[in-house]
C-alpha positions in Angstrom: 160.9 84.2 139.6 162.6 84.9 136.3 159.2 85.2 134.4 157.7 87.4 137.2 160.7 89.7 136.8 160.4 89.9 133.0 156.7 90.6 133.5 157.4 93.4 135.9 159.8 95.1 133.6 157.5 94.6 130.6 154.8 96.4 132.5 157.4 99.0 133.6 158.4 99.7 130.0 154.8 99.8 128.8 153.5 102.1 131.6 156.5 104.4 131.2 155.9 104.7 127.5 152.2 105.5 128.0 153.3 108.2 130.5 155.8 109.6 128.0 153.0 109.7 125.4 151.0 111.9 127.9 148.7 109.1 129.0 150.0 108.0 132.4 148.0 105.5 134.4 149.4 106.5 137.9 147.6 103.6 139.6 149.3 101.1 137.2 152.7 102.8 137.5 152.4 102.9 141.3 151.5 99.2 141.3 155.0 98.5 140.0 156.5 99.4 143.4 156.2 98.0 147.0 154.5 100.2 149.6 158.0 101.4 150.9 161.2 101.7 148.9 164.8 103.0 148.8 166.6 104.7 146.0 170.2 105.9 145.4 171.3 108.3 142.7 173.7 111.2 142.2 171.3 113.3 144.2 171.7 111.0 147.3 170.0 108.2 149.1 166.3 108.4 149.9 163.6 106.3 151.4 159.9 106.7 150.7 156.4 105.4 150.8 154.0 104.7 147.9 151.5 107.5 148.7 150.1 110.6 146.9 153.4 112.4 147.2 155.1 109.5 145.4 152.5 109.7 142.6 152.9 113.4 142.3 156.7 113.0 142.1 156.3 110.4 139.3 153.9 112.7 137.4 156.4 115.6 137.7 159.2 113.3 136.5 157.3 112.2 133.5 156.3 115.8 132.6 160.0 116.8 132.8 161.0 113.9 130.6 158.3 114.9 128.0 159.5 118.5 128.1 163.1 117.5 127.3 162.0 115.3 124.4 161.8 111.8 125.8 159.8 109.7 123.3 160.1 106.2 124.6 162.1 103.7 126.6 162.8 100.0 126.0 164.4 97.2 127.8 167.4 96.1 125.8 168.6 93.4 128.3 167.7 92.2 131.7 170.0 90.3 134.1 168.5 88.9 137.4 170.5 87.5 140.3 168.2 85.7 142.8 169.1 86.5 146.3 166.7 84.1 147.8 163.3 82.6 146.9 161.6 86.0 146.9 164.3 88.7 146.3 166.4 89.5 143.3 168.9 92.1 142.2 168.0 93.0 138.6 170.2 95.0 136.2 168.2 96.5 133.4 169.9 97.9 130.3 167.6 100.6 128.9 167.5 102.5 125.7 165.8 105.9 125.9 164.9 107.7 122.7 164.7 111.5 122.7 163.6 114.1 120.1 166.6 116.4 120.0 166.3 119.4 117.6 164.1 117.4 115.3 166.3 114.2 115.2 166.1 111.0 117.2 168.8 110.4 119.7 169.1 107.1 121.6 170.8 106.9 125.0 171.7 103.6 126.6 172.0 103.2 130.3 171.8 100.6 133.1 169.9 100.8 136.3 169.9 98.3 139.2 166.7 97.3 140.9 165.8 95.4 144.0 162.7 93.3 143.6 160.4 91.3 145.8 158.2 88.4 144.7 154.9 88.0 146.5 151.7 86.3 145.3 153.3 85.4 142.0 154.2 89.0 141.1 157.4 91.0 141.5 157.6 94.6 142.5 160.4 97.1 142.9 161.5 98.1 146.4 164.8 99.7 145.6 166.8 101.2 142.7 170.3 102.5 142.0 170.8 104.9 139.1 173.8 106.8 137.8 174.0 110.5 137.3 171.1 110.9 134.8 171.4 114.6 134.4 175.1 114.4 133.6 174.4 111.7 131.0 171.6 113.9 129.4 174.0 116.9 129.4 176.7 114.7 127.8 174.3 113.9 125.0 173.1 117.5 124.6 169.6 116.7 125.7 169.7 119.3 128.6 
């Protein structure tokens, strides 16, 4: 399962960076997720389905991130705790690079993901994030 998790977040990083460069492959990005999912952030808890509304929300999020100067994101470290043979809780330490007034600014953060292994591939079915907007404000990005 460890390799399938690493492969998932390698694809996640690659597809996110393509989207930040203005070349999103929404089918590939959508394929990182299970058909239904849950998420929790400062905005609250939500549940959703992988449908056209989900793809639109992703596209809107990528456009916002480009607008505020997001350049790229990279996995710094990944820690996976297997729950059983097909589920894991994965903590991913990310580094996001922003163009802020002509200089590069790196912001490190950690998100937690729930993943499911099926047919040799892991997909995300849940995530927990901190207050991303507060962190961006703290660093002067927004």
